[in-house]
N, C-alpha and C positions, 0 to 999 in steps of 0.2 A: 682603648686596648690596643692600638699599635704599640703604646708604652710599654704594656706590659706582655705582649707578645716578644717586642725585642729584648726587654730584661728575662724572661724567660730561654731565650736562646743565650742571652751574655752568661748564664748560670746554669747551661745545660751541662757540664763539665762537673760540676759541684753538686747537681741533682742527682747524676748518674751514681757519682760517689758515696753520696749521703743515702740515698735509696739501697743503694747495693749491701753497705754496711748495716742500714737497717733491717733487711731482708735476713742478714744472715745472724743481727742480736735475735730477731722473733724466733727463728730456730732454734738459736742457742739457749732462750729463756726457757724452752720446755724442760731442761733441764735442773732449772733451779728450784728450790723447794718450793717457794710459791710464785707461779708466774705472775699472778693476777698483780705482785708488788711493781710488775712494770709501769703499771698505769699510773701508781703512785710515786716511782721515780720521773716518769713523764710530766705529773704534775709538778712537783719539786723544782724540776728544772724548769720548766715555763716559768715559774714565778722567779726563779734565779736570773733568768735570762733577761725577762721582764723590769727588772731593777735596774739592766742597764742603763736604759734614758732616763733614771732617776738621776744615776751620778752623772751622767753629762750634763743635764738639766742645772742640777747645784753647781757643778763646776763653771758651766758657763754666765749663771747667775753671778758669782761670786767674782769673775772674771770683767762682768760689766759693772759691778757695784766699784771695784777697784779701780778699773782702766777708765770707763765710760763717763761713769756717777751719772745718771740722766736725772733729771728734777724728778719724772714720774717714770720710774721702776716698772711700774707692773705695763703701764703704756708701751712703754720702750719693747720689753719682752715680747709682750704679746703679738706687735707688728713685725718684730724681727723674725721671731719664731714660725710665725706665719707665711713671710716670704721662703723661709730656708725649707718649711716642711709643705711644700709644695707637691699639688697630687702626682706629680712626673717623678719628684724625687721619690714619694713613697711609694708609688708603684716599681720603681728602680729598685728601692730596697727590698721589697717584698718577699721574693724567693727566698733570699739567704734569711730573712727575720724568720721564716718557717722552717726553712732545714735546719737553724742551731740547734733549737729544742729537740727535735729528734734526733738529731746528730749525738747530743752530749746526752739523751737517755739511751741512746744505743752502746755509747762506752761506757755507762754505768753498768750495764747488763755484762760485756763484756770483762770488765774489772771483777764485778762481783764472780764471775765465773771461773779466774783463774786459777784457783786451787783445785778446781775440778777438773779442769783440762789438763792441768800439770802441778802434781806435788810442790810444796817451796822447799826446793833442794839445792838452790843456788847460792844461799848464803855465805857458807864457808869458802865456797871458790871465789865469790867476789871479794870477802873479806882478805882472801890469802893476795888477790892481784891488787887490792889497794897498798896492802904491805909492801908488797914485792916494787909496785911502781914509785914507792915515797920511801926508798932507803931502809927498809924494814920497820918501820914506824907508821902505825895507823894515822892517817890525815887529821883526823880529830884530836891526836895527840901534840903535833905540830903545830896546830892552830889554838889549843888551848893557851900558851901565854898571851897570845894576842885577844884571843875572844873570851877568854874564861873569866869573864866580869858582868856581873847583874846586869847592869845597864847596855854593855855591849850585847848581851844575850837578849834583853829585851828589845833593842832596836832590829837585831835580826829578826826576831820573833814577829815584830809588827810589819818587817817586809815581807816577810813570806806570808804571810795573812792578808796584807794588803795587796798582794800579786793578786787576787780574785778579783777585788774594785780595778784595779787596772787595766787587768785583760779586758773586762766588760766592757768599759769605758773605750778601749781602743777596739774590740771589736765591733763596737756599736758606732763608732765614730767611722770608721771605716765602712762599715755596711750601709752608712746614709751617704757616703762620700761620691762625690760625682765628678770632681777634677782631676783625681788618679784612678782611672779605670785599670791599667794595667798592675797597678800597685796594689788596688784594692785586691784584684782577682788573685794576685799571686800570694797576699797574705792570707785570704780564705781557704785558696786551694790548699797551701803549705801547711795551713792551721788543720786540716779535717785530715791529709795525707800523713803527717807528724803523727797525729793522734793515732790513725790506724796503724801505720808500721812500727810505731815504737811503742805506743801505749796500749797496745792489742796485741800485735803479733808478737812482738821482740818480749814483750811483757811475760806472755804466757811460757814463751821459748826459756826466757833465763827468769823462771817464777823465784821471785825472795820476797822477802818480808822485810828489809830493813834491818840497821843496828837497833833500832828503840826496842824492836821485838826478838832482836837473836838470842837472847836469854831464854825466852819463850821454846825455842825449838831445838837449843844445845844445852849439854850438860856445864861446859863452859861459857863463858860471857865477857871477852875482853872488851866489850860495851859497857860496864856495869858502873866503872867510873865516870864514864860520860854521862850516863842517866844519874846515878846521885848527885854529881855536879848540878844538873838540869832542877832537879827537886829542891834540892838546897837553896838555888837560886829563885826557885819559884816562892819560897818564902819571904823574899824582898819584895820581887815585882812580878808578877802574874805571868807564869812562861803557859800561854793557851796550848801550846803543841803538845805539851802533856794531855789535856783533857781531850785534845784531837786524837791522839793517838789510843788513849785509854778507848774512847767510845768506838773507834773502828775495829779494836781489837775484839771488845765485847761483841760487837756485830758479828764478826768471824769467827766466833766462838760459838755463838748461837745458831750458826748455819742459818741464817738467814730468817730466824724467828723475830729477832728485834732490829730488824733491817740492815742488811751488809751493802756498802758502798765499797767495799773492796780495799785490797790492800797489794800494792805492787812497790817495789824497789827500784828495778833495774828496768827500763832507764827512767831519769828524772823526769818527767814529764814538766813540772815547775820550771827548771833548767829551759830544757828544749823551748817551751812556750817564751821564756822571757829571751831568750837568745834571736826567736823568730820576730818578737817585738823590736830588740834591737837594731837586727837587720831593716827592719821597715822604717825605724826610726831616722837611720842614716841616710835613707832615701828621701825623707822628709826635709831634714835640715840637720846642719851639724848638732846644733843644741839638742835636737830630740836624740839623735846619736849617741852622743855623749852622757846623757842623762839615761837613756835607756840601757846603754851598754853599763854603766854604774850600777844599775838596779839588777842587773844579770848576775853581775858578780856577787851583790848581796846574797841574791836567791842561792847561788851556788854554794856561798860560805853559809849560809843557814840552813843548807840541806843536810851539809855535814854537821856542823856544829849544834843541831837540834835534833841530831839521832834519826832523822828521816830516810837518808841516803848514804850509800858507800860514794866515795869521792869519783869513783869509775863509773855509777850510774850518771853524774853530773857531765861527766867528759863524753860519754856515749850519746847520752841527750842533746848535747850541744851540736855535736859534729854529724850526727843524724838530723836535726833540725837546718843545720847549715847545708847540709846534702841536697836535702830535699828543696829547700828556698832556691837554693842554685839550680838545681834541674828543672822547677817548675818556671823560674825566670826565662831560663833558655826556649821551655816548650810555650810561652805566652811570648817572648821575642821576637818567635818565628810567626808569629799571629800577627804582629802588633801592626802589620801595612794592611790588616782588614778588620776595622774596628765593629766590634758586634751590634753597638747601641751609642747612639750620638745623643747626648743632654743638652743640645743647644739649647732648648726651650726652656731649661733652669733657669729662671731668674737668678741673677747674681744678685748677691747680698751689698747693700750698702756700706759704704767705709765706715770701718770700725763697728762694723757690724757680726754677727756668726758666720764664718766663711767654714766651706768644707773642706 
């Protein structure tokens, strides 16, 4: 019980942020066509969040098979994971593990409510800003000679979808981490505040649907050639983004009758989250920083090339995430002299075993 109480104290800021956000989402849910769908959303995200440990376990198993290569794989995995998943570690992670599904479902409620809070009126302006920032030429057109090849499109499409798996793996790794308490909390708080400030508040203020839907809301469509290319590339290599875009638009048109996960272009939360992961990676190791930074660049390029976002959406998402990261870091740095919880009782992993 002492460990659980200490863990609750450690997570008190995250607890306050998530519960206030969830309370606001509950009030907002009353404006949705089917408030009961909130429970379906929560159930869906619970399933999604619980898949995180599965990805981590698969990655760890592959690492053991390649690096350690024990004679008795199952025996090795059982004992190493048993040491790793000690009671203290699980109690330390429990508050965050319970808060993340609540936060995710609350975010979905806000995103689905965007067009009811503010009509989608910013696309023409954002498209104009893109042109002005890039010498009078749309960013996708400048990138097309480099990216406009089915194999390159497939790589960006894969990276954009792999974002979900990588994010859940990083999130769960940090939730279970005990060796880097300040970095862990900096990421968790930055993630929550970034998604609230950028993904909810800014998304409402700058309500927009993005290039892939531009033609649905405007008479002329400067992004029609881009979408035509993507459909053509889809004939050679599947471009999954097109199916997802169609699903989201059908949900939007049905006004919640067929499910509505929401549409929002400004700012790009894919880019914002990728930047958060990159900044976290540089604090872990140079190799992790380089790899996650390269991934963030791929996400930015993919967000433009796949028609999801205007370039300015990615720029704002990256800048906003960086600002939140540094502000949270300064706040936690001022508290570093008073550690909230000690995990000295957590057993250390054996050499070559799973480390936190």
